[in-house]
N, C-alpha and C positions, 0 to 999 in steps of 0.2 A: 504493499499500501505506499504510496506516494504522501508527502505530506501535505494535511488538511490545514483551510486557512487560519484553525484554532494552531495547532503545533508551528506553523508560522508566526503565529502572531508571539508567543513563544519563545520562541529560539528569536525574532526581534527585539525584543526586550530584556535577553538574558534569563530568562525565567528556569531552573530546572524544574524536572517533568519526564516521567515515565509514563512507557505506553504499554498498555494494555492488550492484547487482540485477545478474540473469543469468537467459534463459528455461531453468528446468528442465526435463532431458528425463525423465520417468518410469522411462526405459529404461536410463538409465543405471545402471551395475555399484557405483559408488563415488559417496556424495552429495560427500566432501572433494574429491576428485580433479578431479570435474567442477562446482565449484568452482573452484576451481585454474584450470583450463584454460580454462574460460569469463571469468573474471575476467584472463584471462593473466596470474596470479601464480604466486611462486616456491611450490611444492606444500609446501617446507619454513618457507615460512610461513603457509602455509594449515593451522588449526586444527581436529579434531575432537573432538566430545564423547561421551564414551563413558560412561554407567551403568553403574559396576560392582556385584555385590553381593559383599561381604566377610563377614567372620565374623560379623558380628551386626547389619550395619546395609549401609546404602549408599552410595558415593561417588562424585566425580565426577570420570574422568581426563582431560586435555588433553593432545591430541597432535597432532605435523606429520601430516596425511595422506600424507608423503613415508614415513611409517613405520609400525609399529605398535607394540602395546603389548602392554611387558612385564608379564605377569600377575605375576609372582615380585615381578620391582621393583615396581609397583605397590599389591601385598597389603605390603611392605615400608615402602611411604611412606606408609601408613594405619595403620601400625602392626599390622595383620592377619596371620594365618597362611595366608589365601588369596586368592585374589580372580577371581570370573570376570565374564564379560558379564551384567548384567542379562538376565532378560525384558524384551521390545520392549515390552510391555504394562504393565508396570511401570515401567519408564522413561516411558513415555508416561506414566500418571497421576503419578507424586512429580515429575516437571516439569513438568507440562502442555502440554509439547512434543510434535509430530510427527517420530517417525524419520527422521531426513536433517534433521529441524530443529530438533536440540537444544542451544539455544544454554544455555553456561554460566552464563548469565548472566538474574537473573528469573524463576527458576525456580518452581515453586509450588511446591514444599517445600524449606529451604535443607537441602543435603550436602554434609559435607567435600569440598573440591576440591583436589587436585591438579595443575598444568602439569608437562607436559616443562620441563627447565633451560633446552632449548634455544633458549627464547621470551626468555630472558636476551638473546640474542645480537641479538635485532633490535629495532630502532624502533616496529616496526610489527607484531600479526599479527591474522591474521582468522579467526573464528570467526564461526558460525551467527548469523543474525541473530535467529532462532526461527520463519521457517518455509525453507518451500525456497525455495532462488531468491534470496537476499539472504545476503550477507556481511556483518560489520561490521569496519573496521578499528581496533584501538584498541593503547597501549602495553601490554606484558607488565605491566607495573607497576602499570598500572588496573584491567587485569582480576584482579590478584591483590587490590586492595585493594577491588573490586565483589564480589566472591566469600569474600572469605579466605580464600584460597587458599595455599598451601605450592608452591616448588619441589621437584623432584627427577627424577632422570633413571628415568623410566619408558617413555620409548621405548624400539624398537631399529630397526635396517634392513630 
């Protein structure tokens, strides 16, 4: 696999990361849980990237695959009155990534980003590398630096 835009962005910023590949099963019901299982990682350390529609813009919510996005908390973290998952076609067009392979890093359109604060308790978190079947591991602080993200409690069990 060649470098994805997420990897190119990490390389360009001099950020240390590791690449973890697995064989993606097209019938998997949860891309994030599939990644955690295939890679033998704790689902609390594997984070999914969700594109959310806010009052007047879109945002990126990064939450552990072991939990769910709390839409009320997400809206508050973005300073919005409401948040809902964005239409998949819009998410694909704005990020340049396919659903199930959306990385918070190296998106086509830079969007405001919030990472669940649980990431701060981990040395390394894993996010999509930008394709189905590959994740990258990096420091949550490096992820925040690369994406201009803030941390907030936006996930629930």
